[in-house]
N, C-alpha and C positions, 0 to 999 in steps of 0.2 A: 504493497501501498506507500502510495505515496503525500506529501503531507510537508509543514515546518517542521524542526527541528530546532529548540531553542537552547543557546546551551553559554552558561557566563564562565569566562577561564581571564583573573586577575580583575574583576572587578569589573569589567568591560564586555555585553552582552551580543552575541550573535546567534547570523540565523537563517538555516541553512534548509535549502532542496530537500529533500531525501528520493533518492530511490529506489526502492524495491522494499526490502525489512526495512520497515519501519523498527522494528523495534531491534534491532539489532545496530541499527544508530543508532539507538538510543543509548545502546550499553557500548558502544564504542566512543560517545560524546559524555558518557561518564566518566568513563574507563582514560578518559584524557584529563577532566576533569580532577580528578581523581590526584591523576601524573602530575598534572601544573602544582596542584597544592598541596604534595608529599613535592616537591622542589621547591616552593615556593621558604617552605620552613624549613627546609637543607641551607638555601642560604639566607634566607632570613634577614633583608640589607633593605633598605631606602625604599619607597613606594617612587622608585623614578625607574624611566622609561631604558637605563641602560638592567638595569638589577628585572625591568621583567623580561630585557631581550636576554638577560644571563639564565631567568630560572626558566624559559623558553625553551631553550638548549640543552640548558640540563637535563629537565622528561624527555628531549627527542630523543638526546644520548638515554637515556634511560628505560624508552620505549626500544629502540632502536636495540640496546644491550638485551633485549628478553626476545628480540622476535629474532635476534641473532638464536641463541641459546633456543628459544623451541623448534627450528628451522634444521641446526645439528641435531638436534634427542631426533625430530620429525623424519632425516636423511638417514639418522642412526636405525632408525627404527626398521622406515623399509631396506632395509640394507639386509637387516637380523631377518628378516621376512620374505627377503630375496630366496638368500641363502637357505634355510629350514625347507622352503618351496621346493630349491633344484635338489638338498639332498634328499626329500622326500616325495618326490618325483623319480629321481636314484632306485630310489629303494621298488620304485612301482616298482620299474621297467623290469630290473630285476626277477624280479619274483612272473613265476609260470601262470599259465592258468588257470591250474591246480591252486594258489597262492602256495607251491613251492619254490625256493631261492635254487 
């Protein structure tokens, strides 16, 4: 379902048009707001444009780090599945029609 999504980041309101899964877009916006809030607490500086940029960069780096960890984990999982599938296929091919090896 398409629609508008509102989010507040560092005291500024943003409105976006969503396409597709609105609930997923809402969760993504809330996740981003949480990461920005955590980065803001970590930096705890004055409310200046430069500090806001630093907060956003820190939040972006945290998101990028999380993404890369998940990507590596996913790739490892796919490698493991592929390896297990190959071993299983080899075992199945080595068995005769009656189940004997």
